[in-house]
C-alpha positions in Angstrom: -18.0 35.4 -42.5 -19.3 32.2 -40.9 -22.7 32.5 -39.1 -22.4 29.1 -37.4 -20.1 28.2 -34.6 -17.5 25.4 -35.3 -18.3 22.0 -33.8 -15.0 21.4 -32.0 -15.4 23.4 -28.8 -18.8 22.1 -27.7 -17.7 18.5 -27.4 -14.6 19.2 -25.3 -14.3 20.2 -21.7 -14.9 17.0 -19.7 -12.1 15.7 -17.5 -12.5 14.1 -14.1 -10.4 15.0 -11.1 -7.7 12.7 -9.9 -8.7 10.2 -7.2 -5.5 10.5 -5.1 -4.7 6.8 -5.0 -1.3 5.4 -3.9 0.7 4.8 -0.8 0.0 7.2 2.0 2.3 5.7 4.7 5.7 4.4 3.6 7.7 1.7 5.2 9.1 2.6 8.6 6.4 5.2 9.4 4.5 5.1 12.6 0.7 4.7 12.3 -2.3 4.7 14.6 -5.4 2.5 14.4 -7.6 3.9 11.6 -4.9 5.5 9.5 -5.1 4.8 5.8 -1.9 3.2 4.7 -2.7 3.0 1.0 -5.5 3.7 -1.4 -5.8 1.4 -4.4 -8.2 0.2 -7.1 -8.5 -3.5 -6.8 -6.2 -5.6 -4.6 -2.7 -4.8 -5.8 -1.6 -5.0 -2.2 -3.2 -7.4 0.4 -3.5 -6.8 4.1 -1.2 -8.6 6.6 -0.8 -8.4 10.4 -2.4 -5.4 11.9 -4.2 -4.2 8.8 -7.6 -4.7 7.2 -9.1 -4.3 3.7 -11.8 -1.6 3.4 -14.9 -2.0 1.2 -13.3 0.2 -1.5 -10.0 -2.0 -1.3 -8.1 0.6 0.7 -5.8 -0.8 3.4 -5.9 0.7 6.9 -4.3 0.1 10.2 -6.1 -1.6 13.1 -3.1 -1.6 15.4 -0.5 1.1 16.2 3.1 0.4 15.1 5.4 0.7 12.1 4.5 0.0 8.5 6.3 -2.9 6.8 5.9 -4.0 3.2 6.7 -7.6 2.4 6.1 -8.4 -1.2 2.4 -7.7 -1.8 1.5 -7.8 1.9 1.3 -4.8 4.2 2.0 -5.4 7.9 2.1 -3.3 11.0 4.9 -4.2 13.4 4.3 -3.3 17.0 6.4 -0.5 18.4 9.7 -1.6 19.7 9.9 -4.7 17.5 12.7 -4.6 14.9 12.0 -6.1 11.5 13.1 -9.7 11.5 15.2 -11.0 8.6 13.1 -12.6 5.9 14.8 -16.0 6.1 17.2 -17.3 8.7 20.8 -17.8 7.5 21.7 -21.3 6.4 23.9 -23.2 8.9 27.2 -24.3 7.5 27.4 -28.1 6.8 29.3 -29.9 9.5 31.5 -32.8 8.4 30.4 -36.2 9.4 32.5 -37.9 12.0 33.3 -41.6 12.0 
């Protein structure tokens, strides 16, 4: 019978809690000033219109409106403004007249 404890158990048992990062408000949701839109480590997303970057790289709203993601940018569209198309449609070429 062993009189000493095995060394495996005394070195285990350390695991940190999750930090709950990620998107908190998805596209199309209404936000108020001060609402956290997303929590991130570093700047995977960058602030756009109506948003600011916190000291810990979170993005929060400074205006009320609807959340809009455009590539890596996060915008707040004012209420009542529909999302505009990304690029205007190209005009068809008109034939030259002589």
